[in-house]
BADO-202103 format. One record per residue (C-alpha): x, y, z; residue in one letter; chain. Coordinates in Angstrom, 1 decimal, decimal comma. Example, Ala and Ser with C-alpha at 12.3 -4.5 7.8 and 13.67 -1.06 7.14 Angstrom:
BEGIN
x; y; z; residu; chaine
12,3; -4,5; 7,8; a; A
13,7; -1,1; 7,1; s; A
END
This chain:
BEGIN
x; y; z; residu; chaine
-21,2; -8,4; 4,3; m; A
-18,9; -5,6; 5,6; e; A
-18,8; -7,2; 9,1; a; A
-17,4; -10,5; 7,6; k; A
-14,5; -8,8; 5,9; s; A
-12,4; -9,0; 9,1; v; A
-12,3; -12,1; 11,3; i; A
-12,8; -11,0; 14,9; p; A
-10,8; -13,9; 16,3; l; A
-13,2; -14,6; 19,1; k; A
-14,4; -18,1; 20,0; r; A
-15,6; -19,0; 16,5; r; A
-12,3; -17,9; 14,8; a; A
-10,3; -19,6; 17,5; f; A
-12,0; -22,9; 16,4; d; A
-11,3; -22,3; 12,7; q; A
-7,6; -21,1; 12,9; w; A
-4,7; -23,2; 14,0; k; A
-3,3; -20,6; 16,4; i; A
0,3; -21,3; 17,5; a; A
1,1; -22,5; 21,0; n; A
2,7; -19,6; 23,0; p; A
5,5; -21,9; 24,3; w; A
6,5; -22,8; 20,7; l; A
6,5; -19,1; 19,9; r; A
8,9; -18,5; 22,9; l; A
11,3; -21,2; 21,6; v; A
11,1; -19,8; 18,0; a; A
11,8; -16,2; 19,3; q; A
14,8; -17,6; 21,2; g; A
16,2; -19,2; 18,1; i; A
15,7; -16,0; 16,1; d; A
17,4; -13,7; 18,7; q; A
20,3; -16,1; 19,1; a; A
20,8; -16,1; 15,4; l; A
20,7; -12,3; 15,3; i; A
23,1; -12,0; 18,2; g; A
25,5; -14,4; 16,4; f; A
25,3; -12,5; 13,1; l; A
25,8; -9,1; 14,8; t; A
28,8; -10,4; 16,8; g; A
30,3; -11,9; 13,6; s; A
29,9; -8,7; 11,7; a; A
31,6; -6,7; 14,4; l; A
34,4; -9,3; 14,7; q; A
35,1; -8,9; 11,0; l; A
35,0; -5,1; 11,0; l; A
36,9; -4,6; 14,3; f; A
39,0; -7,8; 15,0; p; A
41,5; -6,0; 17,2; e; A
38,8; -4,5; 19,4; k; A
36,8; -7,7; 19,9; a; A
35,4; -8,4; 23,4; w; A
36,3; -4,9; 24,7; t; A
33,7; -2,8; 26,6; f; A
33,0; -0,6; 23,5; n; A
32,7; -3,7; 21,4; w; A
30,0; -5,2; 23,6; w; A
28,3; -1,8; 23,8; l; A
28,2; -1,5; 20,0; t; A
26,9; -5,1; 19,8; w; A
24,0; -4,3; 22,1; l; A
23,1; -1,1; 20,3; l; A
23,4; -2,7; 16,9; f; A
21,2; -5,7; 17,9; w; A
17,8; -3,9; 17,6; p; A
18,7; -2,6; 14,1; f; A
19,6; -6,1; 12,9; i; A
16,6; -7,6; 14,6; s; A
14,1; -5,2; 13,0; i; A
15,6; -5,3; 9,5; s; A
16,2; -9,1; 9,6; g; A
12,6; -9,9; 10,8; h; A
11,1; -7,5; 8,3; s; A
13,0; -9,1; 5,4; l; A
12,1; -12,6; 6,4; c; A
8,4; -11,8; 6,9; l; A
8,3; -10,0; 3,5; a; A
10,0; -12,9; 1,6; l; A
8,7; -16,0; 3,5; m; A
5,9; -14,9; 5,9; g; A
7,9; -16,4; 8,7; t; A
11,3; -16,3; 10,4; t; A
14,0; -19,0; 10,6; p; A
13,0; -19,9; 14,2; g; A
9,3; -20,0; 13,4; k; A
9,9; -21,9; 10,2; r; A
11,9; -24,6; 12,1; a; A
8,9; -25,1; 14,3; l; A
6,2; -24,9; 11,6; g; A
4,9; -21,4; 12,5; l; A
4,0; -18,5; 10,2; r; A
2,6; -15,0; 10,6; v; A
-0,5; -14,1; 8,7; v; A
-2,8; -11,1; 8,4; s; A
-6,1; -11,1; 10,2; t; A
-7,7; -9,9; 6,9; h; A
-8,7; -13,2; 5,1; p; A
-7,1; -13,7; 1,8; g; A
-4,7; -10,7; 2,1; k; A
-0,9; -11,1; 2,4; p; A
1,1; -9,3; 5,0; l; A
1,6; -5,7; 3,9; s; A
4,9; -3,9; 4,3; h; A
3,2; -1,5; 6,8; w; A
2,0; -4,5; 8,9; q; A
5,5; -6,0; 8,9; i; A
7,2; -2,8; 10,0; l; A
4,6; -2,2; 12,7; q; A
5,0; -5,7; 14,0; r; A
8,8; -5,8; 14,1; t; A
9,2; -2,4; 15,6; t; A
6,4; -2,6; 18,2; s; A
7,8; -6,0; 19,4; w; A
10,5; -3,9; 21,2; w; A
7,9; -2,2; 23,2; i; A
7,7; -5,5; 25,1; g; A
11,3; -5,3; 26,0; l; A
11,1; -1,7; 27,2; f; A
7,9; -2,4; 29,1; s; A
9,6; -5,3; 31,0; m; A
7,5; -7,8; 29,1; g; A
4,1; -6,3; 29,9; a; A
3,1; -6,2; 26,2; s; A
4,0; -9,9; 25,7; w; A
2,0; -11,2; 28,7; s; A
-1,3; -11,3; 26,7; t; A
0,1; -14,3; 24,6; i; A
-0,7; -16,4; 27,7; l; A
-4,0; -14,9; 28,7; s; A
-5,8; -14,2; 25,4; r; A
-7,7; -16,9; 23,5; s; A
-6,2; -15,7; 20,2; d; A
-2,7; -15,8; 21,7; r; A
-1,8; -12,3; 20,4; r; A
0,6; -9,9; 22,0; a; A
0,5; -6,2; 21,7; w; A
2,6; -6,1; 18,5; h; A
0,2; -8,7; 16,9; d; A
-2,8; -6,5; 17,8; i; A
-1,2; -3,3; 16,6; v; A
-0,1; -4,9; 13,3; a; A
-3,4; -6,9; 12,9; e; A
-1,5; -10,2; 12,6; t; A
-1,7; -13,7; 14,1; v; A
0,8; -16,5; 14,4; v; A
-0,5; -19,9; 13,1; l; A
0,9; -23,5; 13,2; h; A
0,9; -25,5; 10,0; d; A
-0,4; -28,7; 11,6; s; A
-1,1; -28,5; 15,3; q; A
-4,7; -27,4; 16,2; p; A
-5,3; -24,4; 18,6; s; A
-4,9; -25,1; 22,3; s; A
-7,3; -23,5; 24,7; p; A
-6,0; -21,2; 27,4; v; A
-5,2; -23,1; 30,5; k; A
-5,8; -21,7; 34,0; n; A
-2,1; -21,6; 34,9; f; A
-1,3; -19,9; 31,6; e; A
-3,8; -17,2; 32,2; k; A
-2,6; -16,8; 35,8; s; A
1,0; -16,4; 34,6; i; A
0,0; -14,0; 31,9; g; A
-2,1; -11,7; 34,2; v; A
0,5; -11,8; 37,0; s; A
3,3; -11,1; 34,5; w; A
1,4; -8,1; 33,1; g; A
0,7; -6,7; 36,6; i; A
4,2; -7,2; 38,0; v; A
5,8; -5,8; 34,8; a; A
3,5; -2,8; 34,9; s; A
4,2; -2,1; 38,6; v; A
8,0; -2,4; 38,0; l; A
7,8; 0,0; 35,1; l; A
5,8; 2,5; 37,1; i; A
8,2; 2,3; 40,1; v; A
11,3; 2,6; 37,8; t; A
9,9; 5,6; 36,0; l; A
8,9; 7,2; 39,4; s; A
12,4; 6,7; 40,8; m; A
14,0; 8,2; 37,7; l; A
11,6; 11,2; 38,0; f; A
12,4; 11,8; 41,7; v; A
16,2; 11,5; 41,0; v; A
16,0; 13,9; 38,1; q; A
13,9; 16,4; 40,0; v; A
16,5; 16,4; 42,9; k; A
19,3; 16,9; 40,4; r; A
17,5; 19,8; 38,8; l; A
16,9; 21,4; 42,2; a; A
20,5; 21,1; 43,2; n; A
22,0; 22,4; 40,0; q; A
23,8; 25,7; 40,3; n; A
23,1; 27,2; 36,9; i; A
21,5; 25,0; 34,4; t; A
18,7; 27,3; 33,3; a; A
19,2; 29,9; 30,7; v; A
20,3; 33,2; 32,3; p; A
17,7; 35,9; 32,2; h; A
20,3; 38,7; 32,4; n; A
23,4; 38,2; 30,3; l; A
24,8; 41,5; 31,5; e; A
24,7; 40,4; 35,1; a; A
26,2; 37,0; 34,3; l; A
29,1; 38,7; 32,5; s; A
30,4; 40,2; 35,8; w; A
31,6; 36,7; 36,7; a; A
34,5; 37,4; 34,3; l; A
35,8; 40,1; 36,6; l; A
35,7; 38,0; 39,7; s; A
36,7; 34,6; 38,3; g; A
35,5; 32,7; 35,3; s; A
32,3; 32,6; 33,4; l; A
30,3; 29,6; 34,5; p; A
29,2; 27,0; 32,0; e; A
25,6; 27,9; 31,1; v; A
23,2; 26,1; 28,7; k; A
22,4; 28,5; 25,9; d; A
19,3; 26,7; 24,6; q; A
16,4; 29,1; 24,2; g; A
18,6; 32,3; 23,9; l; A
18,5; 34,3; 20,7; p; A
21,4; 33,5; 18,4; e; A
23,0; 36,8; 19,0; t; A
23,1; 36,3; 22,7; e; A
24,3; 32,7; 22,3; q; A
27,3; 33,9; 20,3; k; A
28,1; 36,8; 22,7; l; A
27,9; 34,3; 25,6; l; A
30,3; 32,0; 23,8; r; A
32,6; 34,9; 23,0; l; A
32,7; 36,0; 26,7; l; A
33,6; 32,4; 27,7; g; A
36,5; 32,4; 25,2; h; A
37,6; 35,8; 26,3; f; A
37,9; 34,5; 29,9; g; A
40,0; 31,6; 28,7; s; A
42,2; 33,7; 26,4; a; A
43,1; 36,2; 29,2; r; A
44,9; 33,3; 30,9; l; A
47,2; 32,7; 27,9; l; A
50,5; 34,4; 27,3; p; A
50,1; 37,5; 25,2; e; A
52,0; 36,0; 22,3; v; A
49,4; 33,3; 22,0; n; A
46,2; 35,4; 22,3; r; A
45,9; 36,5; 18,7; f; A
46,1; 33,0; 17,4; d; A
43,5; 31,9; 19,9; y; A
41,3; 34,8; 18,9; y; A
41,6; 34,0; 15,1; k; A
40,7; 30,3; 15,7; t; A
37,9; 30,5; 18,3; h; A
36,5; 34,0; 18,3; m; A
36,7; 35,9; 15,0; q; A
33,8; 34,0; 13,4; a; A
31,4; 35,0; 16,2; d; A
32,7; 38,7; 16,1; e; A
32,0; 38,8; 12,4; d; A
28,5; 37,5; 12,9; y; A
27,8; 40,0; 15,7; l; A
29,1; 42,9; 13,6; c; A
27,3; 42,0; 10,4; r; A
25,8; 44,7; 8,3; a; A
23,3; 46,8; 10,2; g; A
24,5; 45,7; 13,6; q; A
27,7; 47,8; 13,9; e; A
26,4; 50,0; 16,7; g; A
24,6; 47,3; 18,8; s; A
25,8; 46,2; 22,2; q; A
26,9; 42,7; 21,1; p; A
29,0; 44,2; 18,2; c; A
30,6; 46,8; 20,4; q; A
31,3; 44,2; 23,1; s; A
32,8; 41,8; 20,5; a; A
35,1; 44,6; 19,1; q; A
36,2; 45,6; 22,6; l; A
37,0; 42,0; 23,4; i; A
39,2; 41,8; 20,3; a; A
41,0; 45,0; 21,2; e; A
41,6; 43,9; 24,8; l; A
43,1; 40,6; 23,6; l; A
45,3; 42,0; 20,8; t; A
46,4; 45,4; 22,4; h; A
46,3; 44,5; 26,1; a; A
44,2; 47,7; 26,6; t; A
41,4; 48,8; 24,4; g; A
42,3; 51,5; 21,9; t; A
38,8; 52,9; 21,4; s; A
36,0; 53,9; 23,7; h; A
33,1; 51,5; 23,2; k; A
30,3; 53,2; 25,2; a; A
27,8; 50,6; 24,2; g; A
29,8; 47,5; 25,2; a; A
29,0; 45,4; 28,3; l; A
29,9; 47,4; 31,5; p; A
32,3; 44,6; 32,7; v; A
34,3; 45,0; 29,5; l; A
34,6; 48,7; 30,0; r; A
35,8; 48,2; 33,6; v; A
38,4; 45,7; 32,4; i; A
39,5; 48,2; 29,7; q; A
39,8; 50,9; 32,3; r; A
41,9; 48,7; 34,7; l; A
44,5; 48,5; 32,0; g; A
45,1; 52,2; 31,9; e; A
46,4; 52,8; 35,4; f; A
50,0; 53,4; 36,4; a; A
50,1; 51,0; 39,3; n; A
47,9; 48,5; 41,2; v; A
47,0; 51,0; 44,0; n; A
45,1; 53,1; 41,4; e; A
43,3; 50,0; 40,1; e; A
42,2; 49,1; 43,7; i; A
41,0; 52,7; 44,3; e; A
39,0; 52,6; 41,0; y; A
37,4; 49,3; 41,9; l; A
36,5; 50,6; 45,3; a; A
34,8; 53,7; 43,8; e; A
32,9; 51,5; 41,3; q; A
31,7; 49,1; 44,0; s; A
30,2; 52,1; 46,0; k; A
28,1; 53,0; 42,9; k; A
26,9; 49,4; 42,3; a; A
23,7; 48,1; 43,8; l; A
24,4; 46,4; 47,1; l; A
24,8; 42,6; 46,8; h; A
24,3; 42,6; 43,0; s; A
26,5; 40,6; 40,7; a; A
28,3; 43,7; 39,8; q; A
29,0; 44,7; 43,4; y; A
30,2; 41,2; 44,4; l; A
32,5; 41,0; 41,3; a; A
34,0; 44,4; 41,9; l; A
34,7; 43,5; 45,6; k; A
36,3; 40,2; 44,6; t; A
38,5; 41,8; 42,0; a; A
39,6; 44,4; 44,5; q; A
40,5; 41,8; 47,1; a; A
42,4; 39,7; 44,5; k; A
44,5; 42,7; 43,6; l; A
45,3; 43,3; 47,2; l; A
46,4; 39,7; 47,6; s; A
48,5; 40,0; 44,4; k; A
50,5; 42,9; 45,8; k; A
51,0; 40,9; 49,0; g; A
48,4; 42,7; 51,3; d; A
46,6; 39,6; 52,4; f; A
45,3; 41,1; 55,6; q; A
43,5; 44,0; 53,9; t; A
42,0; 41,6; 51,3; a; A
40,7; 39,4; 54,2; t; A
39,1; 42,3; 56,0; s; A
37,5; 43,6; 52,8; l; A
35,8; 40,3; 51,9; l; A
34,9; 39,1; 55,4; n; A
32,6; 42,1; 55,8; q; A
30,5; 40,9; 52,9; d; A
30,6; 37,2; 53,9; l; A
29,2; 38,2; 57,3; i; A
26,5; 40,6; 56,1; h; A
25,3; 38,9; 52,9; i; A
22,6; 36,2; 53,4; p; A
23,4; 33,7; 50,6; e; A
19,8; 32,5; 50,6; s; A
18,6; 35,9; 49,4; s; A
20,8; 35,8; 46,3; l; A
19,7; 34,9; 42,8; g; A
21,3; 32,2; 40,7; k; A
23,7; 34,5; 38,9; i; A
24,6; 36,3; 42,1; e; A
25,4; 33,0; 43,8; k; A
27,9; 32,2; 41,1; v; A
29,8; 35,5; 41,7; v; A
29,3; 35,1; 45,5; y; A
31,1; 31,7; 45,2; g; A
34,1; 33,5; 43,6; h; A
34,0; 36,0; 46,5; l; A
33,9; 33,2; 49,1; t; A
36,9; 31,4; 47,5; t; A
38,9; 34,6; 47,3; a; A
38,1; 35,3; 51,0; a; A
39,2; 31,8; 52,1; c; A
42,4; 32,0; 50,2; e; A
43,2; 35,6; 51,4; a; A
42,6; 34,6; 55,1; q; A
44,7; 31,4; 54,6; a; A
47,6; 33,5; 53,4; l; A
47,1; 36,4; 55,9; a; A
46,9; 34,5; 59,2; v; A
47,1; 30,8; 58,1; c; A
44,5; 29,7; 60,6; q; A
41,0; 30,3; 59,2; i; A
38,1; 31,2; 61,5; d; A
35,5; 32,4; 59,0; n; A
32,4; 30,2; 59,2; a; A
31,9; 30,2; 55,4; s; A
35,4; 28,7; 55,0; c; A
35,6; 26,4; 58,1; t; A
32,6; 24,5; 56,8; s; A
34,6; 23,4; 53,8; i; A
36,8; 20,2; 54,6; p; A
39,7; 21,6; 52,6; y; A
40,1; 24,7; 54,8; w; A
39,7; 22,6; 57,9; k; A
42,8; 20,6; 56,8; e; A
44,6; 23,8; 56,1; w; A
43,9; 25,2; 59,6; t; A
45,1; 22,0; 61,3; v; A
48,3; 22,1; 59,3; g; A
49,0; 25,6; 60,6; c; A
49,0; 24,3; 64,2; q; A
51,5; 21,5; 63,4; e; A
54,9; 21,8; 65,1; k; A
56,8; 19,2; 63,1; r; A
57,2; 18,6; 59,4; a; A
54,1; 16,8; 58,1; p; A
54,3; 13,1; 57,2; a; A
54,2; 12,0; 53,6; a; A
50,7; 10,6; 53,8; d; A
49,1; 13,9; 54,9; t; A
47,1; 16,0; 52,5; s; A
48,6; 18,7; 50,3; s; A
46,7; 21,5; 52,1; s; A
48,0; 20,2; 55,4; y; A
51,6; 20,3; 54,1; k; A
51,4; 23,7; 52,4; l; A
49,8; 25,4; 55,4; s; A
52,5; 24,1; 57,7; f; A
55,3; 25,5; 55,5; w; A
53,4; 28,7; 54,8; w; A
53,1; 29,3; 58,6; k; A
56,8; 28,5; 59,0; k; A
58,0; 30,8; 56,2; v; A
56,0; 33,8; 57,5; n; A
57,2; 33,3; 61,1; d; A
60,4; 35,4; 61,5; p; A
61,5; 33,4; 64,6; e; A
61,1; 30,0; 62,9; s; A
64,1; 28,1; 61,5; k; A
63,7; 26,6; 58,1; i; A
65,1; 23,2; 57,4; s; A
65,8; 23,0; 53,6; l; A
66,3; 19,2; 53,9; k; A
62,7; 18,8; 55,3; d; A
61,3; 21,0; 52,6; w; A
63,0; 19,1; 49,8; i; A
61,5; 15,9; 51,0; q; A
58,0; 17,6; 51,2; t; A
58,4; 19,3; 47,8; s; A
59,2; 16,0; 46,1; k; A
56,0; 14,5; 47,5; n; A
54,0; 17,6; 46,4; l; A
55,5; 17,5; 42,9; e; A
54,1; 14,0; 42,4; s; A
50,6; 15,1; 43,7; t; A
47,9; 16,6; 41,6; k; A
47,5; 20,1; 43,0; l; A
44,7; 22,6; 42,6; t; A
45,5; 26,0; 41,0; t; A
45,8; 27,7; 44,4; f; A
48,0; 24,9; 45,8; e; A
50,3; 25,1; 42,7; r; A
50,7; 28,9; 43,2; h; A
51,5; 28,5; 46,9; v; A
53,9; 25,6; 46,3; f; A
56,0; 27,4; 43,6; l; A
56,2; 30,5; 45,8; a; A
57,2; 28,5; 48,8; l; A
59,8; 26,6; 46,9; d; A
61,5; 29,8; 45,9; f; A
61,2; 31,7; 49,2; v; A
62,4; 28,8; 51,3; i; A
65,5; 28,6; 49,2; s; A
66,0; 32,3; 49,5; v; A
65,7; 32,2; 53,3; k; A
67,7; 29,1; 54,0; s; A
71,3; 29,1; 55,0; e; A
72,4; 27,1; 52,0; d; A
70,1; 28,2; 49,1; p; A
70,1; 26,3; 45,8; q; A
68,9; 27,0; 42,3; d; A
67,3; 30,3; 43,3; i; A
67,1; 31,8; 39,8; k; A
65,6; 28,6; 38,3; d; A
63,0; 28,4; 41,0; k; A
62,2; 32,1; 40,5; a; A
61,6; 31,4; 36,8; n; A
59,1; 28,7; 37,6; r; A
56,8; 31,4; 39,2; i; A
54,9; 33,0; 36,4; a; A
54,1; 36,7; 36,7; m; A
50,3; 36,0; 36,7; d; A
50,8; 33,9; 39,9; n; A
49,0; 35,8; 42,7; p; A
52,0; 35,2; 44,9; l; A
54,7; 36,4; 42,4; w; A
55,1; 39,8; 44,0; a; A
55,2; 38,3; 47,5; w; A
58,0; 36,0; 46,5; a; A
59,9; 38,8; 44,7; q; A
59,7; 41,0; 47,8; q; A
61,1; 38,1; 49,9; a; A
64,1; 38,0; 47,5; a; A
64,6; 41,7; 47,6; l; A
64,6; 41,7; 51,4; q; A
67,4; 39,1; 51,3; q; A
69,5; 40,4; 48,4; y; A
68,4; 44,0; 47,8; g; A
69,6; 45,7; 44,6; s; A
71,6; 42,7; 43,6; q; A
68,4; 40,7; 43,1; w; A
66,8; 43,6; 41,3; s; A
69,7; 43,6; 38,9; a; A
68,9; 40,0; 37,9; l; A
65,3; 40,8; 37,1; l; A
64,2; 41,0; 33,4; k; A
62,9; 44,3; 32,2; k; A
59,3; 42,9; 32,1; s; A
59,7; 41,5; 35,6; e; A
61,1; 44,8; 37,0; a; A
58,2; 46,7; 35,3; t; A
55,6; 44,3; 36,8; q; A
57,2; 44,5; 40,3; l; A
57,2; 48,3; 40,2; a; A
53,6; 48,2; 39,1; y; A
52,6; 45,9; 42,0; l; A
54,9; 47,2; 44,7; v; A
56,0; 50,7; 44,0; p; A
58,5; 50,9; 46,9; t; A
62,3; 51,6; 47,3; k; A
64,5; 48,5; 47,0; l; A
66,1; 47,4; 50,3; p; A
69,7; 46,5; 50,6; e; A
70,5; 42,9; 51,2; g; A
73,1; 40,1; 50,9; r; A
74,5; 38,8; 47,7; m; A
72,5; 36,3; 45,7; v; A
73,7; 33,0; 47,2; a; A
73,0; 30,9; 44,1; s; A
75,7; 32,7; 42,1; t; A
78,4; 32,6; 44,8; k; A
81,6; 30,8; 44,3; s; A
84,8; 30,8; 46,4; k; A
86,2; 33,8; 44,5; k; A
83,0; 35,7; 44,6; s; A
82,8; 35,2; 48,4; k; A
86,3; 36,6; 48,8; k; A
85,4; 39,6; 46,5; k; A
82,2; 40,3; 48,4; s; A
84,1; 40,1; 51,7; a; A
86,8; 42,6; 50,4; k; A
84,2; 44,9; 49,0; s; A
82,2; 44,7; 52,2; g; A
85,3; 45,7; 54,3; s; A
86,0; 48,6; 51,9; r; A
82,4; 49,7; 52,0; g; A
82,6; 49,7; 55,9; t; A
85,8; 51,7; 55,9; a; A
84,4; 54,3; 53,5; s; A
81,2; 54,6; 55,5; r; A
83,3; 55,2; 58,6; r; A
END
C-alpha cells in the first residue's frame, strides 16, 4: 500500500494522466513572461517616468524581472493552481501525490528552481522533450507535473527526443566552456595583481608612507585592530598632503574614531595605540610632541625628520638609517627613496639620480616580496623623475622600458618648439632642456602657445609640478617677463620644484626677489637652500617707466660709490 501512495509516472501513469504537450507549455511560458515584463516595465514607468528607457532603467527592469516572476508565479499557483498563460491554453500544475493539493513549499521550489534553467543555458529544461512524463528539472525537484484539461498525453517523438538530448548536451558543454574561461581569466587576474592579498607584515607595508603613498590593500581576514590601524595609516598619508589649516578637521572627521578604538581601556600602551597617538600629534603639531617608543618605526622616522634645522640634516639622517636597515627590505628602499626625494626637492637632481641608480642596477626585482615591490615601484618612479630633471635624456633601463619616459627622452632631443599634437611629456622635456641650457634663447611667445595647450590637458602630478615651475622660470629668464609674482604664487611650497624655481628667481633678481617673499616662503627656502642670496637685476614684473629711471640712477650712483 505504501508503494501506491506516490504515482511513479512511468508508462502506466503516462497512460492515465493527460500530460501537457511541451510545445503548449512553451507558448504558455512565453505568455507569462511577456505579461511579467509588461507589468515590471509599467511599474518602473510609474515610479521613474523621467528616467524611462535609460540604461539604468533597463538594468533595473532586468534585475527586477526575476523577483516579479517568482512572486507572480507563486501567487497564481497558490490561488488557481495555474498561471495566466497556462490557463489560457487549458494547462494546470498538480502534485505527483494523488489527492493532495500543491503545497506552499512545492510552489516555492518550482518557481525558484525554474531559473536554474536560465542560468544553465536551458539544460534543465531539455528533459521536457526527452522524458515521457514531460517534466523539467524544476518539476522533478518540486514533485509536480503539468496536465492538460482535455487533450490526451502525446508520446515522445523521435525528433523531440533528439532535440531534447542535443539541447541538453550543447547547453552543458557551453556552460562548462563558459565557466572554464571565466576561471582562467580570474586566475590570470589574480596572478597579475600587485597587492590583493592581505599583508603578512603591517610594519613592512607602513614604510610605503615614507617613500610615497600606502597602497590600497584588502583588509579582509586581518584582526579588527590591524584593520583600523591600516585605515588610519592610509588617512595619515592623505592628510599629510593637505594644508596644515585643514588637517585637524580631516583628522576629526576621518580618523579620531579609529584612534579612540585603538586606545580603548587596557590598550593604552600597545603599538596600535601609540601609533595612533603619534599620527594625531604629527597632524596637529607638525612634529610629535612626545616620544612614542612603541609606535611603528616609520612614524618615529617621520617624527624625527621634523626636528632638523635644514634639509641637509634630514638627508644625512636618512642615509644613516638606510645603512642600518636590512639590504633591499621595504625599510631600506623607503629610506633611500625619501632621501632621493629630498635631494630633488633642494634642486640636487644629479645626486638623487646617482643615489637611486645604484639600487636600480643591483636589486633584482624578481627577488622582492609583494610589499617590497610596492616600495621598489616608488623608488623606480623617483629615479626616473630625478634623472629626467638632472640630464633630461634618460638612459636607465628600468625607465626607458616605460613608454612615457621614451617620449620624454625624444622631446629632449628636439630642436624646435613641439607641435600642438605632441604629448605632454614631449613638450615638457623640450622646454626643461631649453631652460637648463645656459646658451639657449627662450622665446616667451612659443612658450605661451605651448602653455595654453598644456593648461587644457589633463596632466599627471609630476607633469603639473614641472609645468608650473617652467611657467615661472621661463618668465623670469625671458627678456620681457610677465606676471612673475602671480606665477610664483601658483607654485605651492610642497611642489618638489619650488626651491629650484625660487633659486632661478634669486639668480636673476637677487635680494630684491627675497624681499618679495613671504615669511613662510623665506623660512622654507632657507631650510631647503641655506646659501647666501646672490645679487641680481630688479624684478621686471614690477617695473614701470619711473622705476626704470630710478633703477638706472641708483645703478649709476652705486657704480660711482664702488669706484
